[in-house]
N, C-alpha and C positions, 0 to 999 in steps of 0.2 A: 423626537428621536429616543428610543429607551438605554439607559446606560446598563454595560453589562460588566460584573465584578471581575477583580483575578485574585487569585491567591499566591502564594509565595511557592516558588518551583521547589522541586526536591534537591537535597543536598550534593553540590557540584560532586561529590564522588562517586554517588548511585547514577546522575546521568552521564558520566564519562561515556567517551567512544574510544572502540579500540582500533580504528582505522579500518579502510576496505581491504579484502584479501587480493593480492595482486594474480595469486594463481587460484584458478577454481576448477572443479571437476565438471566437465560439459557432455552431454549425451546426445546423438542426433540421431534421428529416425525419418523416415518417409512418412508423410501423412498419409494414413490409410483412407481419408475419405478426399484428399483431392491431389490428381497427378501433377507431376511438376512441382511439388511443395514439400521444402523439408524443414523439421523442426530441430530446433536447435535448444537444449534446455538446461538452464545452470543448477546442477545437483547440488552444489556447497550451498545454495540459496534455499532451494526447493526443500530440503531437508533439514532447513533449520530450525532452531524452536521458536523464531520469531511469532508475535501476536500484537497486535495491535493493542495501547496501552491507555488509550483516550481515557480521562475519567480515572484512570488508574496508576497515576504516578507519570504520565506524561509529562515531559518539562516544556513542550511546545518549540516551535521555531523560532520562535519571539520570545526573550528572557522575558520581557516585562509583560506578557500575555500567556503564562504557561497552561491557564485553564482553556485555551482555544487553539490547544494542539498545531495542527498544520493548517488551520482554516483561516489563518490572517489575511493572505493574499487573495482570496475568493477562488471561484475555479473557471477557468477558460474551458471554451465548449471548443469541442473537436470538429464537430459540423453541424448542419440545420436540425440532422436528427437527434444528435445527443441533445441540442436546447431544446428539441419540441418534445422530447421524453420528459424531459425535466418539468418543462413548462406545464404540462398534463397534470403532475403530480402537485405544483404550485398551485394552479387552480382550484385545487382539491383541498388543499391545507385549509384548517380552520383555526379560529383564534385560538383555542385549547391545544393548538398542536405546534402552533408557531408564533413564537415571543414579537417578531419585529413584522408581524402580516399588515399592522396599519402603516409602518412605515413602507411598506412594500406599494402598500393601495394608493399611498398619497405620491410616492416619487419613482415608482418602478423597484423592480428588484434585479435588474441588470445594469450594465455600463460598458462602455467602451473604453478600453484601454491599446494605445499604440494600434488601434485599428482593429482590435480583435475583441469581439464580444464575451463577457463574464458576468458572472455574478458580481452583485451590488457589495462594494463593503460599506458598512455602517459601523461607527463607533468601533473602528480597529480591526473587524472581523467580517468574515461572510454574513450576507443579511439572513441566512438561513440556518444559522447557528445559534441554538437556545442557549443562553448563557446559565453561568452556576445557579443565580436566584431565579430562573424561570420556574414557573409554577407546573410544566411539563416536563422538567429535568433538564441538564444540561446535556447537548449532542446536539448531532444535525438533525434538523426537524424532516429533512427526506429519509433520513436511515431508521429514524422513529417512526415515520409513517408505514415504512416497508415492515418493520420489526412488528408494529401492532395489527399488521393485516395478513401476517404470515408470507409475505413477498421476500425473496430476494434481495438485497438492499442494492446491489449490482443493477437490476432492473428500473430505477427510480432516480439514480444519484446520477452527478455528471461523471463521463469517463475517467477525468484526471482523477475524479475523487476514488472511486471504487476500485479503481487500477493499483493503487499504491498499498502496498509496497512493492507490487510486479510492475515490469516494465516489458513490454512487447515491442520489436523493431524488426525493420523489414531490409532485406538486403537480396539484391539479385546476383547470384555466382556463377561465372560463367567458367566452366570446365575445360582441360585441355581439347578436346575432341569440339570445342564451341558451341557443346550445348550448355542451355541454361536451367535452372531451377531458383526457384523463389525458397529464400530460407527466411524463416520467422522464429525471431529468437525470442525466449521466455526467461527473464532472469531478473535480478535485483534492482530496485528503484534507487538506485544510490544518490549522493548530494551531486553530483556529477548530471545525473538525471533531468533537474531542475534548471539546468542551463548554469553561465558562469555564477550566476547569483546562489546556486545552491551552497557553495563554499563561503557563504556571508551568514547562512542560518546559525543560529547559536547552541543548536544542538539540532540533532537528527536521529530516528528512533531505529533504523536498521543497522545502524552500525554500533548500537550500543547495548550490553548486556541487560540494561534495565527491561527492555523490550523483547528479549529472548528468553521467556519463560513462560511459554505455552507448552500445552501437556500433550501434543501431537505434532508432527513436522507440518510445516507449511504446507506443501503440496495436499494434504489432507485437510488442513483448516481453511485454506482458501479453493477448494473443490470447485465451488459454485462460477467464482472468477475465472479460474483456470481453464474450464469447460468453454466460458464466451469467450475466453482468447484464444483458445487453439481448436476448440471442437472436443464432442464428447469422445470420438474414437482415438482421438490422438491422445486424449486425457488418460483413456484404458491402457495405452501403448507407455505411456509416462509412468503408472503407478508402479508396476514390477520392476521396472528399472530403476525408481527410486527407493523402491523396498529392497532391491538388492545390494544399492548403494547403502544404505544403513546397516544391512546384516554384514558388508564389509566392515562399515564403523565400528559395529558390534567387535568384532574380530579383533580388531586394532587395539582396542581398550583390552584386550588380553594380553598385549605384548608387556615386555619386563617395566616394573616401576621405574619410573624418572623419562621414560620416553615420550616425545611430545607429539601430538596429532599434527600434520602438516595442514596448514590452512586450506589447502585446497581440496581438502577429505570435508574438512566440518569447519564451519563459521567460525571464526576468531569470537566473535561476541557469543554464538553459542557457548563455546568453550568457556569463554571467562563467565558466563551466565550460570552454567553449571557448576564451575568451580564455587560459585557463592551460594550455589544452594536455591537459585532463582525460580526454577522449573517449578510450574505450579503443580 
């Protein structure tokens, strides 16, 4: 087994969270590519300044392992297709790309937890995570594989990994005339998205100003993931709606000094981060 070290997490003040906004601005529109399907998108979240800060100040969900980000639990697979896609890349990873490849060859790279298949946890983190001292650099071996080959990371990583911080949910809506449509919601992967255990995480990024430091809104920086979740045509409908929301936010910034932006308009973690000058 290869040991992987850890370093102190950021100071508590920097890693604080502001809580999840109870009120949000949502937009709904019919899916132009699929009849009987309607998209419901959280503009408060999708226009936030969130960006993943793994390796750039991330506190990690386990205070004892700040360098491991949210990779300490391993990744569950959504279905066979998800597992097969990842397995194809795992087979192609070499020793120079994957720190724990020998461990995987000896004992496998997956395990079963409560009847569900997932990536194996080794030395306290996902077996596919390269530690801080790894020759190939710290980070997900799958993600690094994609970047090195000019691929979109979501095409090689488990669904649960690449979708974070986005969350897609489905609901069948019955209208008064008894007709139905499928509602697809795209929103924030909050603590609650992890299930009951999510509220026990030592820190979580989406509600922390520390991670709201992007130089472009989330719907732009996560274009590839959003297109995968909702389709290209639906994404092209979303973009002008999100831009209009941002234009409204800009107008609100011109209100009298001392006025406060409502959380349904701007994510509170983004507001806090801008106040601290964290935008990169």
